[in-house]
C-alpha positions in Angstrom: 2.8 8.2 14.8 6.2 9.8 14.8 7.8 6.7 16.3 6.1 4.5 13.6 7.2 6.8 10.8 10.7 7.1 12.1 11.1 3.4 12.8 9.6 2.3 9.5 11.6 4.9 7.6 14.7 3.5 9.2 13.7 0.0 8.0 13.1 1.4 4.5 16.5 3.1 4.5 18.3 0.0 5.7 16.5 -2.0 3.1 17.4 0.3 0.3 21.0 0.4 1.4 21.1 -3.4 1.7 19.6 -3.8 -1.8 22.0 -1.3 -3.3 25.1 -2.7 -1.6 24.3 -6.3 -2.5 23.2 -5.4 -6.0 19.8 -7.1 -5.6 17.2 -6.8 -8.3 14.0 -5.4 -6.9 11.0 -4.9 -9.1 7.6 -3.5 -8.4 5.8 -5.5 -11.0 2.9 -4.5 -13.2 0.9 -1.7 -11.4 -2.5 -3.0 -12.3 -1.6 -6.6 -11.3 -0.1 -5.3 -8.0 -3.2 -3.3 -7.2 -5.7 -6.0 -8.0 -3.7 -8.9 -6.4 -2.8 -6.7 -3.5 -6.4 -5.7 -2.8 -7.6 -9.2 -3.1 -4.9 -10.5 -0.8 -5.6 -7.7 1.7 -9.3 -8.7 1.7 -8.4 -12.4 2.3 -5.9 -11.5 5.1 -8.4 -9.1 6.8 -11.2 -11.8 6.7 -8.7 -14.3 8.2 -7.8 -11.8 10.9 -11.5 -11.1 11.6 -12.3 -14.8 11.8 -9.4 -15.3 14.2 -10.6 -12.4 16.4 -14.3 -13.1 16.2 -15.2 -16.6 15.2 -12.3 -19.0 16.0 -12.8 -21.2 19.0 -11.2 -19.6 22.1 -8.3 -22.1 22.4 -5.0 -21.0 24.0 -3.3 -19.4 21.0 -6.5 -17.7 19.9 -7.1 -16.4 23.4 -3.6 -15.1 23.5 -4.0 -13.1 20.3 -7.3 -11.7 21.4 -5.9 -10.6 24.7 -3.0 -8.9 22.9 -5.5 -7.0 20.7 -7.5 -5.9 23.7 -4.6 -5.1 26.1 -2.0 -3.7 23.7 -3.4 -2.7 20.4 -6.7 -1.1 21.5 -5.0 1.4 23.8 -2.4 2.1 21.1 -4.8 2.9 18.4 -7.9 4.0 20.4 -7.3 7.7 19.6 -5.9 7.2 16.1 -7.2 9.7 13.5 -7.8 8.6 9.9 -4.7 10.4 8.8 -2.6 8.7 11.4 -4.0 5.3 10.4 -3.1 6.0 6.7 0.4 7.3 7.5 1.2 4.4 9.9 -0.1 1.9 7.4 1.8 3.4 4.5 5.0 3.6 6.5 4.7 0.0 7.7 3.7 -1.4 4.4 6.5 0.2 2.5 9.3 -0.1 5.1 8.6 -3.7 6.1 8.0 -4.9 2.5 11.2 -3.3 1.3 13.2 -4.9 4.1 11.6 -8.3 4.4 10.5 -9.1 0.8 12.9 -6.7 -1.1 16.1 -7.5 0.8 15.8 -10.5 3.2 13.6 -12.6 0.8 15.7 -11.7 -2.2 18.8 -12.7 -0.3 17.7 -15.7 1.8 14.4 -16.9 0.5 10.7 -16.8 1.5 10.8 -18.9 4.7 13.7 -17.0 6.2 12.1 -13.7 5.4 8.8 -14.8 6.8 10.3 -16.0 10.1 12.3 -12.8 10.4 9.1 -10.8 9.7 7.4 -12.7 12.5 10.3 -12.3 14.9 10.2 -8.5 14.3 6.7 -8.5 15.6 7.5 -10.3 18.8 7.9 -8.1 21.9 7.8 -10.6 24.7 6.3 -13.9 25.7 2.7 -12.8 25.3 3.5 -11.8 21.7 4.9 -15.2 20.7 1.6 -16.5 19.2 1.1 -13.2 17.4 4.6 -13.6 15.9 3.6 -17.0 14.6 0.5 -15.4 13.0 2.7 -12.8 11.5 4.9 -15.6 10.0 1.9 -17.0 8.2 1.0 -13.5 7.0 4.6 -13.1 5.9 4.5 -16.3 3.9 1.4 -14.9 2.1 3.0 -11.5 1.4 6.2 -13.2 0.2 4.2 -15.5 -2.0 2.6 -12.4 -3.6 6.1 -11.1 -4.4 7.0 -14.5 -6.0 3.8 -14.8 -8.0 3.6 -11.3 -9.3 7.4 -10.8 -9.8 7.6 -7.7 -7.7 7.0 -5.9 -4.5 4.0 -3.9 -5.6 1.3 -6.5 -4.7 2.8 -7.2 -1.2 3.1 -3.5 -0.5 -0.5 -2.8 -1.5 -1.7 -5.9 0.5 0.3 -4.9 3.6 -0.8 -1.2 3.5 -4.4 -2.0 3.0 -4.4 -4.9 5.6 -2.8 -2.7 8.2 -5.2 0.1 7.5 -8.1 -2.3 7.9 -6.7 -3.9 11.0 -6.0 -0.6 12.7 -9.4 0.8 11.7 -11.0 -2.3 13.2 -9.1 -2.0 16.4 -9.9 1.7 16.6 -13.6 1.0 16.0 -13.7 -1.7 18.7 -12.0 0.6 21.2 -14.7 3.3 20.4 -17.5 0.7 20.9 -16.0 -0.4 24.2 -15.7 3.2 25.3 -19.4 3.9 24.4 -20.5 0.8 26.2 -18.8 2.0 29.4 -20.4 5.4 29.2 
């Protein structure tokens, strides 16, 4: 958890510095719109992720993402507590949205920000397909920023999606552990 908070805090700090130095206009948008649109988007993103993990045909890219979830994410989040899930989700949602939507998208546009967002989630060859999935998610999050006129909806969507995804991974790890017992 400390690594996530430190890393995401660094991203948030870099984003705020970038936004300040470049004089970028960053708005949060209407709080009620941000909350309702963000929750709706997080639900759609979570359902898409669940569909990919559970219902999509097991073609190469889908198998790669499923393998990544089992081999990398389950061990990472197997012992996560509810507080850790919330803290990591808040840190990632705020830090990454400030950087990728607040700074990069404001400076270079939706597509560049989404590609950079995807690249930031690639940690090797096996992660490439996951990075492409994250680009798609980034396009959605960036679209929320454009449609709502602020970062609020994308932050809410990102935080809630991450919390749902980590909770799902944690739950699956617990089920696997119980099956082995």
